[in-house]
Structure formats: structure tokens, C-alpha cells
C-alpha positions in Angstrom: 5.3 35.6 228.9 9.1 36.2 229.0 10.4 37.3 225.7 14.1 36.7 225.1 16.0 38.4 222.4 18.0 36.3 220.0 21.1 38.3 220.9 21.0 37.0 224.5 21.2 33.4 223.6 24.4 31.5 224.8 25.0 33.8 227.8 24.9 30.8 230.2 27.6 29.1 228.1 29.8 32.2 228.4 29.3 32.3 232.2 30.2 28.7 232.4 33.4 29.3 230.4 34.4 32.2 232.6 33.8 30.1 235.7 36.0 27.3 234.3 38.8 29.8 233.6 38.6 31.3 237.1 38.6 27.8 238.6 41.6 26.7 236.5 43.6 29.8 237.5 42.8 29.1 241.1 44.0 25.5 240.8 47.2 26.6 239.0 47.8 29.0 241.8 47.4 26.3 244.4 49.7 24.0 242.5 52.3 26.7 242.2 52.3 27.2 246.0 52.6 23.5 246.6 55.5 23.2 244.2 57.3 26.1 245.8 56.7 24.6 249.3 58.0 21.2 248.0 61.1 22.9 246.6 61.8 24.8 249.8 61.4 21.6 251.8 63.8 19.8 249.6 66.3 22.6 250.0 65.9 22.4 253.8 66.5 18.6 253.7 69.6 19.0 251.6 71.0 21.7 253.9 70.4 19.4 256.9 72.3 16.7 255.0 75.2 19.2 254.5 75.2 20.0 258.2 75.4 16.3 259.1 78.2 15.8 256.6 80.3 18.6 258.1 79.6 17.3 261.6 80.8 13.9 260.5 84.1 15.4 259.3 84.4 17.2 262.6 84.0 13.9 264.5 86.6 12.3 262.2 89.1 15.0 263.0 88.6 14.3 266.7 89.5 10.6 266.2 92.8 11.7 264.7 95.4 11.7 267.5 97.0 14.8 266.2 94.8 16.6 263.7 96.0 20.0 264.8 99.6 19.5 263.7 98.4 18.1 260.4 95.9 20.9 259.5 97.3 21.3 256.0 96.5 17.7 255.2 92.8 18.5 255.6 92.8 21.4 253.0 90.7 20.7 249.9 90.1 22.9 246.8 86.9 23.0 244.7 86.9 20.2 242.2 90.0 18.5 243.7 90.2 14.8 244.0 92.2 14.1 247.2 94.5 11.1 247.3 95.5 9.0 250.3 98.8 7.0 250.2 97.5 4.4 252.6 94.1 2.7 253.0 93.6 3.4 256.7 90.7 0.9 256.9 93.1 -2.0 256.5 96.5 -0.5 257.4 97.8 1.3 260.5 98.2 5.0 259.6 100.0 7.9 261.2 98.0 11.2 261.8 98.9 12.7 258.5 97.9 9.7 256.5 94.7 9.4 258.5 93.9 13.0 257.7 94.4 12.5 254.0 92.3 9.3 254.1 89.5 10.9 256.0 89.3 13.8 253.5 89.2 11.5 250.5 86.5 9.3 252.1 84.5 12.3 253.3 84.5 14.0 249.9 83.2 10.9 248.2 80.4 10.7 250.7 79.5 14.3 250.0 79.4 13.6 246.3 77.1 10.6 246.9 74.8 12.4 249.2 73.9 15.6 247.3 73.2 16.4 243.6 76.2 17.6 241.7 78.0 18.2 245.1 81.4 19.6 245.7 83.3 20.7 248.8 86.2 22.9 249.8 88.1 23.0 253.1 90.3 26.0 254.0 92.0 27.6 256.9 89.9 30.5 258.3 91.2 33.9 257.0 91.3 35.5 260.5 94.1 33.1 261.6 97.0 34.7 259.8 99.8 33.2 262.0 100.5 29.7 260.8 101.3 28.3 264.3 98.0 29.6 265.7 95.8 27.9 263.0 93.1 25.9 264.8 90.0 26.2 262.7 88.9 25.0 259.3 86.2 26.4 257.2 84.2 23.7 255.4 81.9 24.7 252.5 79.6 22.3 250.7 77.9 23.2 247.4 75.1 21.5 245.5 72.8 22.1 242.6 69.1 22.9 242.9 67.5 22.4 239.5 64.5 24.5 240.3 66.5 27.6 241.1 68.1 29.7 238.4 71.1 31.6 240.0 73.5 31.4 237.1 74.8 35.0 237.6 74.6 35.2 241.4 77.4 34.8 243.9 75.9 34.2 247.3 78.9 35.1 249.4 82.7 35.1 249.3 85.4 34.7 251.9 88.8 36.2 251.3 92.0 36.2 253.3 95.7 35.8 253.0 95.7 32.2 254.1 93.0 31.0 251.7 93.0 33.3 248.7 89.2 33.0 248.3 86.5 30.6 249.1 83.4 31.6 247.1 80.2 29.8 246.6 79.8 28.9 242.9 77.3 31.2 241.2 75.0 28.4 240.1 74.9 26.5 243.4 73.5 26.6 246.9 76.2 26.4 249.7 76.5 25.7 253.3 79.4 27.0 255.3 80.5 25.8 258.8 83.6 26.0 260.9 85.2 23.1 262.8 87.8 23.2 265.5 90.8 20.9 265.3 92.2 19.3 268.4 95.2 17.2 269.4 95.0 14.6 272.2 97.9 16.0 274.1 98.5 15.3 277.8 100.8 17.0 280.3 103.2 14.7 282.2 106.0 15.3 284.7 109.5 14.3 283.9 112.0 14.5 286.8 109.7 16.1 289.3 106.5 18.2 289.5 108.4 21.4 288.4 109.3 20.1 285.0 106.0 19.6 283.1 106.1 18.5 279.4 103.4 17.8 276.9 103.0 14.5 275.1 100.9 14.3 271.9 100.5 10.8 270.6 101.4 10.2 267.0 103.5 13.4 266.6 
């Protein structure tokens, strides 16, 4: 006959409770990994959106017949609301008006595509001679609610032409550079020895 002490009663209940606690901790761990994976996936998707938005702006500059000579019309500061004097969707525009219109429309698209988004466009700091400026830096920032980076600056770009272009401390940013072009073509005037360059819309 098996004799059980009265002090050993309830041991099965304790073992069951321990097993439940261990199982619950395991489930919470799996949920944490899943949530972190979901957050990282969401960040990747938004970064891909930022890349597409900057590529879209780059394509718009290529449509402008003389974007290179109107490089200053593309500049945009954080929080600025660009204005365009003409609606180029319904009215013929010159290259400067087209640049201003493109920047206004593009910034609105950025704000509609990403949470709490903002953007800045600046001349790259390395190009310190005004007549040699050919590249624009485009930085898009957005807010990720699951990340707390209130006191963290991710990176900062400084230079004489731009002052500074820093990613806001509570945001995630994507930086990309685009090359401006002008659809200029050489032509001969008065013979093959005299070659001039014609840029439409100048």
C-alpha cells in the first residue's frame, strides 16, 4: 500500500501551474518575435515606397527641358509648403514653372504615401561652385510608431551650399541623390567649325 503524506497533496496542481506559466512565456516570446518581424517588414515596405517616390521625382526632372539651369527651383526645406505660380496640368509652363509645380505635386504625394512624412531637397555639399551644380540630395522622413528614437539623430549632412540636412531625431529617413539634366543639342551655325549648343526652354 502506498502511503501519501498530507503535506504532499496538491503537487500535481503546482506542476500544472508551472507548466502553464512556462507555456505562456513561450507563447509571449513567439508573439514578440512575430511583432518585431512585422514591424521590420513594414519599415522595409515604407523604405521601398520612399525609393519609388525619389525615383519618380528623378523622372519628372528628366521631363523638364532644362532642369539643370533651374536647379534652385527644386530646393525644398523641411516643413516648407512649395508654391507654384501656374498649374502646369492645364497651362503651358516654362522650365522654372514646371520645376516649382513638380516639387509641389511631389511633396503632396510624399505626404499622402507615408505616415507623418516630410521631405527636403538640397544641393549636394561637395558641389561648391554654383555653375557646376548638377546633383540634388533628396531626403524623405517618416514616423514609425513602434520605434522610440526621440533623442537620436541618425545622420547629418553639412556643407556650405546647404547649411545642414539632418534626419529629424524622431523619424526614419531615406537619402538618395538624383542627377539633373538639360536636353541640350549641338548644332552648326555657319559651317562645321562653328558649333553651338541649343537648350530648349532656356
